[in-house]
GUKOL-167665 format. One record per residue: chain; z negated, y, x of N, C-alpha, C in turn. Coordinates in nm, 3 decimals, padded with zeros to 5 digits. Layout:
<rs>
<r chaine="A" n_z="Z" n_y="Y" n_x="X" ca_z="Z" ca_y="Y" ca_x="X" c_z="Z" c_y="Y" c_x="X"/>
...
</rs>
This chain:
<rs>
<r chaine="A" n_z="-12.977" n_y="-17.896" n_x="-13.124" ca_z="-12.922" ca_y="-17.948" ca_x="-13.247" c_z="-12.847" c_y="-18.078" c_x="-13.218"/>
<r chaine="A" n_z="-12.844" n_y="-18.169" n_x="-13.314" ca_z="-12.774" ca_y="-18.296" ca_x="-13.294" c_z="-12.622" c_y="-18.281" c_x="-13.297"/>
<r chaine="A" n_z="-12.556" n_y="-18.377" n_x="-13.237" ca_z="-12.410" ca_y="-18.382" ca_x="-13.234" c_z="-12.366" c_y="-18.495" c_x="-13.328"/>
<r chaine="A" n_z="-12.270" n_y="-18.467" n_x="-13.416" ca_z="-12.219" ca_y="-18.566" ca_x="-13.512" c_z="-12.070" c_y="-18.585" c_x="-13.490"/>
<r chaine="A" n_z="-12.020" n_y="-18.704" n_x="-13.524" ca_z="-11.879" ca_y="-18.737" ca_x="-13.513" c_z="-11.810" c_y="-18.719" c_x="-13.647"/>
<r chaine="A" n_z="-11.689" n_y="-18.663" n_x="-13.642" ca_z="-11.608" ca_y="-18.640" ca_x="-13.762" c_z="-11.468" c_y="-18.691" c_x="-13.735"/>
<r chaine="A" n_z="-11.392" n_y="-18.722" n_x="-13.842" ca_z="-11.257" ca_y="-18.775" ca_x="-13.829" c_z="-11.160" c_y="-18.690" c_x="-13.910"/>
<r chaine="A" n_z="-11.070" n_y="-18.623" n_x="-13.840" ca_z="-10.964" ca_y="-18.544" ca_x="-13.904" c_z="-10.846" c_y="-18.636" c_x="-13.930"/>
<r chaine="A" n_z="-10.790" n_y="-18.631" n_x="-14.051" ca_z="-10.677" ca_y="-18.717" ca_x="-14.086" c_z="-10.554" c_y="-18.687" c_x="-14.000"/>
<r chaine="A" n_z="-10.540" n_y="-18.565" n_x="-13.952" ca_z="-10.424" ca_y="-18.526" ca_x="-13.873" c_z="-10.446" c_y="-18.539" c_x="-13.722"/>
<r chaine="A" n_z="-10.564" n_y="-18.500" n_x="-13.675" ca_z="-10.588" ca_y="-18.488" ca_x="-13.530" c_z="-10.675" c_y="-18.598" c_x="-13.470"/>
<r chaine="A" n_z="-10.748" n_y="-18.671" n_x="-13.551" ca_z="-10.834" ca_y="-18.777" ca_x="-13.500" c_z="-10.981" c_y="-18.733" c_x="-13.493"/>
<r chaine="A" n_z="-11.058" n_y="-18.804" n_x="-13.413" ca_z="-11.202" ca_y="-18.783" ca_x="-13.405" c_z="-11.238" c_y="-18.662" c_x="-13.320"/>
<r chaine="A" n_z="-11.348" n_y="-18.597" n_x="-13.359" ca_z="-11.405" ca_y="-18.487" ca_x="-13.281" c_z="-11.554" c_y="-18.481" c_x="-13.306"/>
<r chaine="A" n_z="-11.626" n_y="-18.409" n_x="-13.222" ca_z="-11.771" ca_y="-18.393" ca_x="-13.235" c_z="-11.802" c_y="-18.251" c_x="-13.277"/>
<r chaine="A" n_z="-11.914" n_y="-18.235" n_x="-13.350" ca_z="-11.960" ca_y="-18.103" ca_x="-13.391" c_z="-12.112" c_y="-18.097" c_x="-13.381"/>
<r chaine="A" n_z="-12.163" n_y="-17.988" n_x="-13.328" ca_z="-12.306" ca_y="-17.964" ca_x="-13.320" c_z="-12.347" c_y="-17.896" c_x="-13.451"/>
<r chaine="A" n_z="-12.437" n_y="-17.962" n_x="-13.528" ca_z="-12.474" ca_y="-17.910" ca_x="-13.659" c_z="-12.620" c_y="-17.937" c_x="-13.687"/>
<r chaine="A" n_z="-12.675" n_y="-17.861" n_x="-13.781" ca_z="-12.811" ca_y="-17.887" ca_x="-13.827" c_z="-12.813" c_y="-18.018" c_x="-13.905"/>
<r chaine="A" n_z="-12.927" n_y="-18.086" n_x="-13.905" ca_z="-12.941" ca_y="-18.212" ca_x="-13.976" c_z="-12.906" c_y="-18.196" c_x="-14.124"/>
<r chaine="A" n_z="-12.946" n_y="-18.085" n_x="-14.184" ca_z="-12.919" ca_y="-18.062" ca_x="-14.325" c_z="-12.769" c_y="-18.051" c_x="-14.355"/>
<r chaine="A" n_z="-12.688" n_y="-18.023" n_x="-14.255" ca_z="-12.543" ca_y="-18.008" ca_x="-14.272" c_z="-12.464" c_y="-18.130" c_x="-14.227"/>
<r chaine="A" n_z="-12.531" n_y="-18.236" n_x="-14.182" ca_z="-12.463" ca_y="-18.349" ca_x="-14.119" c_z="-12.360" c_y="-18.417" c_x="-14.208"/>
<r chaine="A" n_z="-12.383" n_y="-18.425" n_x="-14.339" ca_z="-12.291" ca_y="-18.494" ca_x="-14.429" c_z="-12.187" c_y="-18.402" c_x="-14.492"/>
<r chaine="A" n_z="-12.198" n_y="-18.272" n_x="-14.468" ca_z="-12.098" ca_y="-18.177" ca_x="-14.519" c_z="-11.971" c_y="-18.190" c_x="-14.436"/>
<r chaine="A" n_z="-11.853" n_y="-18.172" n_x="-14.496" ca_z="-11.730" ca_y="-18.175" ca_x="-14.417" c_z="-11.732" c_y="-18.068" c_x="-14.308"/>
<r chaine="A" n_z="-11.673" n_y="-18.101" n_x="-14.194" ca_z="-11.664" ca_y="-18.007" ca_x="-14.082" c_z="-11.520" c_y="-17.959" c_x="-14.067"/>
<r chaine="A" n_z="-11.503" n_y="-17.843" n_x="-14.007" ca_z="-11.370" ca_y="-17.788" ca_x="-13.983" c_z="-11.317" c_y="-17.843" c_x="-13.851"/>
<r chaine="A" n_z="-11.199" n_y="-17.899" n_x="-13.855" ca_z="-11.135" ca_y="-17.954" ca_x="-13.735" c_z="-11.104" c_y="-17.839" c_x="-13.638"/>
<r chaine="A" n_z="-11.145" n_y="-17.851" n_x="-13.511" ca_z="-11.119" ca_y="-17.743" ca_x="-13.415" c_z="-10.971" c_y="-17.729" c_x="-13.378"/>
<r chaine="A" n_z="-10.890" n_y="-17.831" n_x="-13.403" ca_z="-10.747" ca_y="-17.827" ca_x="-13.369" c_z="-10.662" c_y="-17.764" c_x="-13.479"/>
<r chaine="A" n_z="-10.678" n_y="-17.814" n_x="-13.604" ca_z="-10.587" ca_y="-17.770" ca_x="-13.711" c_z="-10.656" c_y="-17.689" c_x="-13.821"/>
<r chaine="A" n_z="-10.790" n_y="-17.688" n_x="-13.824" ca_z="-10.863" ca_y="-17.610" ca_x="-13.922" c_z="-10.885" c_y="-17.678" c_x="-14.056"/>
<r chaine="A" n_z="-10.836" n_y="-17.801" n_x="-14.073" ca_z="-10.860" ca_y="-17.871" ca_x="-14.200" c_z="-11.000" c_y="-17.930" c_x="-14.202"/>
<r chaine="A" n_z="-11.048" n_y="-17.969" n_x="-14.320" ca_z="-11.182" ca_y="-18.026" ca_x="-14.330" c_z="-11.176" c_y="-18.174" c_x="-14.296"/>
<r chaine="A" n_z="-11.283" n_y="-18.222" n_x="-14.236" ca_z="-11.291" ca_y="-18.360" ca_x="-14.191" c_z="-11.423" c_y="-18.421" c_x="-14.233"/>
<r chaine="A" n_z="-11.420" n_y="-18.549" n_x="-14.269" ca_z="-11.540" ca_y="-18.621" ca_x="-14.311" c_z="-11.616" c_y="-18.673" c_x="-14.189"/>
<r chaine="A" n_z="-11.746" n_y="-18.688" n_x="-14.206" ca_z="-11.830" ca_y="-18.741" ca_x="-14.100" c_z="-11.807" c_y="-18.890" c_x="-14.084"/>
<r chaine="A" n_z="-11.808" n_y="-18.938" n_x="-13.961" ca_z="-11.801" ca_y="-19.080" ca_x="-13.931" c_z="-11.944" c_y="-19.133" c_x="-13.933"/>
<r chaine="A" n_z="-11.971" n_y="-19.229" n_x="-14.019" ca_z="-12.105" ca_y="-19.285" ca_x="-14.031" c_z="-12.103" c_y="-19.428" c_x="-13.978"/>
<r chaine="A" n_z="-12.184" n_y="-19.453" n_x="-13.876" ca_z="-12.192" ca_y="-19.584" ca_x="-13.814" c_z="-12.335" c_y="-19.634" c_x="-13.829"/>
<r chaine="A" n_z="-12.352" n_y="-19.750" n_x="-13.887" ca_z="-12.485" ca_y="-19.809" ca_x="-13.900" c_z="-12.530" c_y="-19.871" c_x="-13.769"/>
<r chaine="A" n_z="-12.656" n_y="-19.865" n_x="-13.743" ca_z="-12.712" ca_y="-19.924" ca_x="-13.621" c_z="-12.820" c_y="-20.024" c_x="-13.659"/>
<r chaine="A" n_z="-12.836" n_y="-20.130" n_x="-13.584" ca_z="-12.940" ca_y="-20.227" ca_x="-13.615" c_z="-13.079" c_y="-20.168" c_x="-13.595"/>
<r chaine="A" n_z="-13.173" n_y="-20.211" n_x="-13.675" ca_z="-13.311" ca_y="-20.166" ca_x="-13.661" c_z="-13.374" c_y="-20.233" c_x="-13.539"/>
<r chaine="A" n_z="-13.465" n_y="-20.167" n_x="-13.476" ca_z="-13.538" ca_y="-20.225" ca_x="-13.364" c_z="-13.669" c_y="-20.279" c_x="-13.416"/>
<r chaine="A" n_z="-13.704" n_y="-20.398" n_x="-13.372" ca_z="-13.829" ca_y="-20.459" ca_x="-13.416" c_z="-13.804" c_y="-20.570" c_x="-13.516"/>
<r chaine="A" n_z="-13.911" n_y="-20.628" n_x="-13.566" ca_z="-13.903" ca_y="-20.740" ca_x="-13.659" c_z="-13.866" c_y="-20.697" c_x="-13.799"/>
<r chaine="A" n_z="-13.825" n_y="-20.795" n_x="-13.880" ca_z="-13.791" ca_y="-20.772" ca_x="-14.019" c_z="-13.865" c_y="-20.875" c_x="-14.102"/>
<r chaine="A" n_z="-13.961" n_y="-20.834" n_x="-14.182" ca_z="-14.047" ca_y="-20.924" ca_x="-14.258" c_z="-13.971" c_y="-21.006" c_x="-14.361"/>
<r chaine="A" n_z="-13.854" n_y="-20.962" n_x="-14.403" ca_z="-13.780" ca_y="-21.033" ca_x="-14.507" c_z="-13.684" c_y="-21.138" c_x="-14.449"/>
<r chaine="A" n_z="-13.694" n_y="-21.167" n_x="-14.321" ca_z="-13.612" ca_y="-21.271" ca_x="-14.261" c_z="-13.477" c_y="-21.225" c_x="-14.212"/>
<r chaine="A" n_z="-13.455" n_y="-21.096" n_x="-14.201" ca_z="-13.332" ca_y="-21.046" ca_x="-14.143" c_z="-13.220" c_y="-21.021" c_x="-14.242"/>
<r chaine="A" n_z="-13.246" n_y="-21.019" n_x="-14.371" ca_z="-13.138" ca_y="-20.997" ca_x="-14.467" c_z="-13.166" c_y="-20.877" c_x="-14.556"/>
<r chaine="A" n_z="-13.232" n_y="-20.777" n_x="-14.504" ca_z="-13.267" ca_y="-20.659" ca_x="-14.582" c_z="-13.144" c_y="-20.571" c_x="-14.599"/>
<r chaine="A" n_z="-13.095" n_y="-20.556" n_x="-14.724" ca_z="-12.978" ca_y="-20.474" ca_x="-14.753" c_z="-13.017" c_y="-20.337" c_x="-14.807"/>
<r chaine="A" n_z="-13.147" n_y="-20.307" n_x="-14.820" ca_z="-13.189" ca_y="-20.179" ca_x="-14.875" c_z="-13.172" c_y="-20.068" c_x="-14.773"/>
<r chaine="A" n_z="-13.150" n_y="-19.949" n_x="-14.824" ca_z="-13.129" ca_y="-19.833" ca_x="-14.736" c_z="-13.262" c_y="-19.787" c_x="-14.680"/>
<r chaine="A" n_z="-13.264" n_y="-19.762" n_x="-14.551" ca_z="-13.383" ca_y="-19.710" ca_x="-14.487" c_z="-13.376" c_y="-19.560" c_x="-14.476"/>
<r chaine="A" n_z="-13.451" n_y="-19.503" n_x="-14.383" ca_z="-13.449" ca_y="-19.359" ca_x="-14.365" c_z="-13.312" c_y="-19.314" c_x="-14.319"/>
<r chaine="A" n_z="-13.268" n_y="-19.198" n_x="-14.361" ca_z="-13.138" ca_y="-19.140" ca_x="-14.329" c_z="-13.021" c_y="-19.225" c_x="-14.378"/>
<r chaine="A" n_z="-13.045" n_y="-19.314" n_x="-14.476" ca_z="-12.937" ca_y="-19.392" ca_x="-14.534" c_z="-12.886" c_y="-19.505" c_x="-14.446"/>
<r chaine="A" n_z="-12.956" n_y="-19.541" n_x="-14.340" ca_z="-12.912" ca_y="-19.650" ca_x="-14.253" c_z="-12.945" c_y="-19.783" c_x="-14.318"/>
<r chaine="A" n_z="-12.861" n_y="-19.883" n_x="-14.293" ca_z="-12.882" ca_y="-20.017" ca_x="-14.347" c_z="-12.888" c_y="-20.117" c_x="-14.232"/>
<r chaine="A" n_z="-12.973" n_y="-20.218" n_x="-14.248" ca_z="-12.984" ca_y="-20.323" ca_x="-14.149" c_z="-12.936" c_y="-20.452" c_x="-14.214"/>
<r chaine="A" n_z="-12.838" n_y="-20.516" n_x="-14.156" ca_z="-12.779" ca_y="-20.634" ca_x="-14.217" c_z="-12.828" c_y="-20.765" c_x="-14.155"/>
<r chaine="A" n_z="-12.907" n_y="-20.760" n_x="-14.051" ca_z="-12.962" ca_y="-20.881" ca_x="-13.992" c_z="-12.866" c_y="-20.957" c_x="-13.903"/>
<r chaine="A" n_z="-12.753" n_y="-20.897" n_x="-13.864" ca_z="-12.657" ca_y="-20.966" ca_x="-13.779" c_z="-12.671" c_y="-20.929" c_x="-13.632"/>
<r chaine="A" n_z="-12.781" n_y="-20.866" n_x="-13.598" ca_z="-12.801" ca_y="-20.826" ca_x="-13.459" c_z="-12.879" c_y="-20.932" c_x="-13.383"/>
<r chaine="A" n_z="-12.892" n_y="-20.916" n_x="-13.254" ca_z="-12.962" ca_y="-21.014" ca_x="-13.171" c_z="-13.113" c_y="-21.011" c_x="-13.189"/>
<r chaine="A" n_z="-13.167" n_y="-20.902" n_x="-13.244" ca_z="-13.313" ca_y="-20.895" ca_x="-13.260" c_z="-13.361" c_y="-20.980" c_x="-13.378"/>
<r chaine="A" n_z="-13.273" n_y="-21.010" n_x="-13.475" ca_z="-13.314" ca_y="-21.086" ca_x="-13.594" c_z="-13.256" c_y="-21.227" c_x="-13.595"/>
<r chaine="A" n_z="-13.164" n_y="-21.251" n_x="-13.506" ca_z="-13.106" ca_y="-21.385" ca_x="-13.494" c_z="-13.013" c_y="-21.416" c_x="-13.600"/>
</rs>
């Protein structure tokens, strides 16, 4: 199963092993037991971009490519 990052307002960041279907659901903080939101970090797409590197549309899994990476210049 994949590992996802979550951020507890009281204790800070932690990781949780969860099913993909549960990735966006709040997780229980292992330190204090409160619910914590998932940390979502966008990653640049690998490969070319036919629109010139400024594609703001959401791709699979809600990821966005902003064209500011070294692959798009």
